[in-house]
C-alpha positions, -999 to +999 in steps of 0.1 A: -525+218-220-510+252-214-537+269-235-564+251-215-548+262-183-546+299-195-582+297-207-594+284-173-576+313-155-590+339-179-626+325-177-624+323-139-612+359-136-639+371-160-666+354-139-653+368-107-651+403-122-688+401-132-698+395-096-683+429-087-679+427-049-650+426-024-651+388-021-647+384-058-617+408-059-600+388-032-607+356-050-594+370-083-562+382-066-558+347-051-562+331-086-535+354-101-511+348-071-515+310-072-511+309-110-479+328-108-465+307-080-475+275-099-457+287-130-424+289-111-429+260-087-424+223-089-454+199-092-449+181-059-444+214-040-478+228-048-504+216-023-518+252-024-531+244-059-561+229-042-573+264-033-571+274-070-596+246-080-619+256-050-620+291-063-627+279-098-656+258-084-670+288-065-668+309-097-686+282-118-713+275-092-721+312-085-725+320-122-744+288-133-776+306-146-795+296-176-779+324-196-743+312-191-746+274-186-728+266-218-699+288-207-698+272-173-699+237-189-669+246-210-651+258-178-659+225-161-647+205-191-615+225-192-609+218-155-616+181-160-592+179-190-564+197-171-569+174-141-567+143-163-535+156-180-518+166-147-528+133-131-511+114-159-479+134-156-479+131-118-483+093-120-454+090-145-432+112-123-440+090-093-431+059-112-399+075-125-389+084-089-394+048-078-371+035-106-346+063-100-343+055-063-340+018-070-312+026-095-294+047-069-296+019-044-284-006-069-255+017-079-244+021-043-241-017-041-223-018-075-251-039-090-247-024-125-271-048-142-299-038-119-289-001-122-291-003-159-325-020-158-340+006-134-326+036-153-339+022-186-374+019-171-371+054-157-360+070-190-389+053-208-413+073-186-395+106-193-364+126-183-378+140-151-343+141-136-313+142-160-291+125-134-308+092-145-288+095-177-256+097-156-265+066-137-273+048-169-240+059-185-221+048-154-238+014-155-232+009-192-195+018-187-191-007-159-208-033-180-184-027-209-208-009-233-187+022-238-204+035-269-238+034-253-223+049-221-209+078-241-243+085-258-260+084-224-235+109-209-237+132-239-275+132-236-270+141-199-249+171-209-275+182-235-301+184-207-277+197-180-245+213-196-231+221-161-231+186-148-194+185-140-196+148-129-209+140-164-179+158-180-155+141-156-167+105-161-169+111-198-133+123-197-123+091-180-142+069-205-126+087-234-092+084-218-097+046-216-105+047-253-073+068-260-093+097-273-070+122-257-082+155-272-119+149-263-110+135-229-090+166-221-118+189-232-143+172-209-120+171-180-112+208-184-150+215-186-154+196-153-126+216-136-140+249-150-175+241-135-162+227-103-127+242-095-126+223-062-117+191-082-082+206-085-075+201-048 
């Protein structure tokens, strides 16, 4: 997917460069700026990406002569492939968010069975937000599945080592299991990351 994305950028810049006019230079600069912003931004914060695809369309349309139709066709196919891939990922993210919000609501009502069900469904779609692992671990702990809860919290810390709340709840869980050394380690980590817990 990344290679296709880079190829589209390079192909578009090349076509704009061949036009050799002020409008093309402006469009080329816009492509570079949008691509850089997209690289550092989050998917749902990129409505400006619409302009990127408009520029790609202008580039393909303005260069669609008999000499370079095959090149333009490859560009269009690349755009289509990227659009399909990103649509799939966006759909999965939207579904994940729905399950995550339901899990948060269930947890606030201490409905741990529903919390677990919604977090499991979210995790199956992908770890778009590591906090879903915390909620799952919390639900598993409350339901008495301490081994699974520990695994979920450890997975959270693999994705997000500075999750002090993950260290803290894991410390409590290990204390309940009388694993004092490990419990102390995770509580100390939580206090190191969030000193305000000492107050």
